[in-house]
C-alpha positions in Angstrom: -16.6 10.6 -11.8 -16.1 12.0 -15.3 -15.8 10.0 -18.5 -12.8 7.7 -18.9 -9.5 9.2 -20.0 -8.1 8.6 -23.5 -5.1 6.3 -23.5 -2.6 9.2 -23.9 -4.2 11.1 -21.1 -4.2 8.0 -18.9 -0.4 7.6 -19.6 0.1 11.2 -18.7 -1.7 10.8 -15.4 0.2 7.6 -14.6 3.5 9.4 -15.4 2.6 12.3 -13.2 1.6 10.1 -10.3 4.8 8.0 -10.6 7.0 11.1 -10.9 5.2 12.7 -7.9 5.9 9.7 -5.8 9.6 9.7 -6.6 10.0 13.5 -6.3 8.0 13.9 -3.2 9.9 11.0 -1.5 13.1 13.0 -2.0 11.6 16.4 -1.2 8.1 16.6 0.3 7.9 20.3 -0.5 8.7 19.8 -4.2 6.7 22.1 -6.6 4.3 21.0 -9.3 6.9 22.2 -11.8 9.5 19.8 -10.4 7.0 17.0 -10.6 6.1 18.0 -14.2 9.8 18.0 -15.1 10.4 14.6 -13.6 7.4 13.2 -15.5 8.7 14.6 -18.7 5.7 16.9 -19.1 5.0 20.5 -19.0 3.6 22.2 -15.9 0.5 23.1 -17.9 -0.1 19.4 -18.6 0.2 18.6 -14.9 -2.2 21.4 -14.0 -4.6 20.3 -16.7 -4.9 16.9 -14.9 -4.5 18.2 -11.3 -5.8 21.7 -10.5 -3.5 22.0 -7.5 -1.1 20.2 -5.2 -3.9 18.9 -3.0 -5.7 17.4 -5.9 -2.5 15.6 -6.9 -1.9 14.3 -3.3 -5.5 13.1 -3.2 -5.1 11.3 -6.6 -1.8 9.7 -5.3 -3.7 8.4 -2.2 -6.5 6.9 -4.3 -4.1 5.4 -6.8 -1.8 3.8 -4.1 -4.8 2.4 -2.2 -6.3 1.0 -5.3 -3.0 -0.7 -6.1 -3.0 -2.2 -2.6 -6.5 -3.5 -3.2 -5.4 -4.9 -6.6 -2.4 -6.6 -4.9 -4.8 -8.2 -2.5 -7.0 -9.5 -5.3 -4.0 -10.7 -7.3 -3.0 -12.9 -4.3 -6.3 -14.7 -4.7 -6.8 -15.0 -0.9 -10.0 -17.1 -1.3 -8.2 -19.8 -3.3 -5.8 -21.0 -0.7 -5.6 -22.0 3.0 -5.5 -18.9 5.3 -1.8 -19.2 6.0 -0.9 -19.3 2.3 -3.3 -16.5 1.6 -1.9 -14.4 4.4 1.6 -14.9 3.1 0.7 -14.1 -0.5 -1.4 -11.0 0.4 1.4 -9.7 2.7 4.2 -10.2 0.1 2.0 -8.4 -2.6 1.1 -5.6 -0.3 4.7 -5.1 0.7 5.7 -4.8 -2.9 3.1 -2.0 -3.4 4.0 -0.3 -0.1 7.7 -0.3 -1.1 6.8 1.4 -4.5 4.5 4.0 -2.9 6.4 4.7 0.4 5.8 8.4 0.3 2.1 8.3 -0.4 1.3 5.5 1.9 3.3 6.8 4.8 2.0 10.4 4.7 -1.3 11.2 6.1 -3.5 12.7 3.5 -7.1 13.4 4.4 -9.3 10.6 3.0 -11.4 11.8 0.1 -14.6 9.8 -0.3 -12.9 7.7 -3.1 -9.8 6.9 -1.0 -12.0 6.1 2.1 -14.1 3.7 0.0 -11.0 1.9 -1.3 -9.6 1.7 2.3 -12.9 0.4 3.6 -12.7 -2.4 1.0 -9.1 -3.2 2.0 -10.2 -3.3 5.7 -13.0 -5.7 4.8 -10.7 -8.1 2.9 -8.2 -8.0 5.8 -10.7 -8.7 8.5 -12.3 -11.5 6.4 -8.8 -13.1 5.9 -8.0 -12.8 9.6 -11.4 -14.4 10.5 -10.5 -17.3 8.2 -7.2 -17.6 9.9 -9.0 -17.7 13.2 -11.4 -20.3 12.0 -8.5 -22.4 10.7 -6.8 -22.2 14.1 -4.0 -19.9 13.2 -5.3 -17.2 15.6 -6.7 -17.8 19.0 -10.5 -18.2 19.1 -10.8 -15.2 21.4 -8.4 -12.9 19.5 -9.8 -9.5 18.9 -9.7 -9.2 15.1 -9.9 -5.4 15.0 -6.8 -5.3 17.2 -5.1 -8.0 15.2 -5.8 -6.0 12.0 -4.1 -2.9 13.6 -1.1 -5.0 14.6 -0.9 -6.5 11.1 -1.0 -3.1 9.5 1.7 -1.8 11.9 3.9 -4.8 11.1 3.5 -4.2 7.4 4.7 -0.6 7.9 7.6 -1.5 10.2 8.8 -4.3 8.0 9.9 -1.7 5.3 11.3 0.7 7.9 13.6 -1.6 9.9 16.9 -0.1 10.9 19.6 -0.8 8.3 17.1 -2.0 5.7 18.0 0.7 3.2 21.7 -0.4 3.2 20.9 -4.1 2.5 18.8 -4.8 -0.6 18.1 -8.3 0.6 16.5 -6.8 3.7 13.8 -5.4 1.3 12.9 -8.7 -0.2 9.0 -8.8 0.0 8.9 -12.6 0.3 11.3 -12.6 3.3 9.6 -9.7 4.9 6.2 -11.4 4.4 7.5 -14.4 6.3 8.8 -12.2 9.1 5.5 -10.3 9.3 3.3 -13.4 9.4 5.6 -15.2 11.8 5.6 -12.2 14.1 1.8 -11.8 13.8 1.1 -15.5 14.5 3.8 -16.2 17.1 5.0 -12.9 18.5 8.5 -12.6 19.8 8.2 -15.1 22.6 9.8 -18.6 22.7 8.3 -21.3 20.6 6.5 -24.0 22.6 
């Protein structure tokens, strides 16, 4: 990658990415000019930072995935029992996913940078699930790759539940994290 951006350039990039997320969530076909206007910048400034729409979408993907990775790290999953770590990671990830819904729900081809961040996220997730298995939260014979896929699906579905947009309490990351973890560990069957 190139040299680090100056502070003002970094602020511009952040403003563009945040505006792009908002604008594209409302209109996936929005123009670079509409994104520039929402960011409070000129179209020329946006094009200086992102040569084209695809470059902007790729930067959105890397930024959102990096924020997911940061959210996992902020939960300090290695400093608590697996159940507590799962809950903290899940709540943090749901906060990020709620902020970056458009970017994280639309398939953008992985650039090498986005793929590397996603690989790191996958590694953290499988390691945490392995700890949960070791601590008896998951069955000893549970397929951790499948469990990871189910966990990711639960994270996505938690934010897209029917009626969730009408009730702000239904978007509470802590309550949703409890729902996701309870469903992951116990399913929908009766409690024994």
